[in-house]
Steps between C-alpha positions, in 0.01 A plus 500: 500500500877455494689740725610802301697819548189701588414250774842547657495879459160631606388832644362498852524662841739429786622366724480131403404308189411184691343672801344807337463458123399131504240532780349810338477315169342196666246715685410682177449169319275381784297822488457476123388136523247593767364783290474278192316231699203729565523438874659830595179664625435208736832535683456575870844412639860459391783296647868507402741241643875555455746215553872455556726780388212723391370498856845521664627807312184628335476821701852611409457395136167677448314173438180589681455841341584356156228240545247769593579683177477179298163416652379840386598399146838670460788325320864569592608585147228762457459672836695822560662602832250784547211256460659269756516775760151626420326162524686381810418829675134456407488142626672594825279806547166333432580144609332390178642303206338531157505135394555477124449876500127458558394353836595671825608266781632589845849356462861601559852377571413399858232261375742274312581163659876443533639146517882542494571149629277329245666435165281359226652214295549690172688808623564702815325805350141376519174696528132402503211731415146412611174694461170390657136605485285623788430141612867407511495301178821520298445677169854485368834378636848472352855436617796653320876478538734790428803319360739789441537786255129581521404161351198328657376141484152385600464199727383196306620638169873444546521197268276659238706818509823304462352300213387819328847646550666191355267499198547871431878458516487225239336747263785750531741517204804449725380350830746460787485409866871467569807704416629203303193511276532877465866472394414221259253730324773763477740248345244369251371839388805726555268726700595683818313433823297820468408399144373158613283670761373748241403220259292337774341830603402563138284188520245706695562864398672705231862608515382862516277428799779314677742785446247761612404292802858454617581868453190582703620265773830685513324838502312389813832399656637846420186668636531297819852634551397857421214490752721344766768769462242766591395335825689564820446396859430162654353191341165386645475202733660605826864400444593867446703414191611822334473545125854538370449526126409874481810609695725260312367633171573860596853406598561301181376783282747733669798265496468305175315707244724806475310769304298256289204335679502221242868417557584190704858477625601134454682490833162542674328211322446299817356797687247549220412130499453511878285810467261352243457178700437691822257741334288221351488300820428799721203574275399134516526501880261795517238323286578697185470393137778267388576238239506146636840377377442214556374583852438823691754423770765480225354776281806727513764265359407488132431878473836569666697267271312623194590856606863388504461355151352824366749737662826316565530213251763559229373715213178610669628858534462529121174304477195640324153471651432210263814327629387554859153364427653196333717445809194511727308251286788252463590526869146426619449218251822326605425555868149367442632183338705428813201586718299233318757240610462592867122509478487166319763303694500653847323798657516878524311505830686605816239320707578177316879502449631806687642818353722300264180455298433874486823700518702204370277450196491874425879526526537204264253648252671839515844346443368321193338817366822699542718231341256486208509873421877513549540253216527171684449170324210282619751292696642811669150625582413166659829510691423851631162382628662198662769703678249745643274229645784280620604777737147562626433136596360461850389863530234520770190717518477638855356854477492695824144565610374319191571820305670503159767740627782338700693325350303515176582851378879481535496139383376615160797735462747228600340250260507752213876540545533120510312477171732750332807318628357165388443634149851644481654173622303302243598736219868452584454127448409303192168371632630163620467433872484210744156560658198545274213740562259207513704338778497823698123541456436145624734567793309817585173310496635223724663751735167676533325176589758427770497854640326543833163672476637758745702645215230505235307826538347418836693755712565217749878474463820682408500878503128505568551363852853619577448869431284711730235670286469826694 
């Protein structure tokens, strides 16, 4: 199927879409295939091989535990944080995994085979699942790649998947792969970017379902923030990173809300944007429930900028609930349209192109969404997206300890502010600009290819090796 807004914004658990969500999804698919094959009862042993970045930073990113949950049949979009804790405690306590929820096998994190220096040809995030019978005969085996944003691709099916994608796109009312094609549709139809995306989404579901789905996505973003603001103390993982969002929230409520808890003093807009981004990414870092937007490592940017749109954009102080809902829907549709361009032309995987593919893409999407709801023309929206990515080019992914904490959490807040500034700059122009969004996306892709593997989610360079963890 063609990439849609609900592919780019999906509900899952932290801390990483490519290292947690994707591997869990792949493991669940493998378990379901095994169950459907009728061979499940014959399974005597299980082997999981992790390659490249998954092996190098898997412990810090929760890859191994996510795979255990997937092998038990859990999907990232359905499992709740309480279930995560319950099942992982049971596996650790008994040393037994319930394969496909039915067959107990002695298996745990320590049994996985890590191959950090082996990178499979398709992608650095590779994993192979193998189950055998009592005689050692292989019953079922599959290799998957987690290609960013929770998307997975099966080895041997890459060309078929691409062909299916191309065919499904042709069937869309207003297909586009480039920003130039997107703007051409806007010119020919007099539609806005969010409208073009809506027309394509309506090819597979009703307008009511799309609206309800996007509002639900935002409600999960809001819930993520609310949960995060109630948690204090240190984030897990050993870096002793202190949660800042709860204290910041208390201070902001005292300083900026006067006597009305719903009031937001405009002079504190950046502090609120910082707070929302930090809250989301602190929850992500602790393995909580987040919205992949378009990745987990960049999950705080779009909620933070959308919060700005709802509370600080001109006229929103007088907005009705219907107006606010309309803002959410248009923002996410426009952001999703830009996300399609990155997914189609480049990558949103930090392990493939560095953090420019995660935080950079999210900042670009957020800038487009904000420009859209603030009344920007399609050309201004495209310009906003271009400005945001242009100033994230070359951004490396070098998390300390392989954890999605430093620099990831603060980086989301910085990128959210960049997105807001990019939208404002674009709205002060007439939409014409020297560098196109397509040119920037191609540049991001090529920069990612040239970037040393040390700086692509391997924890082998940059901050990861220059900062003492303890």
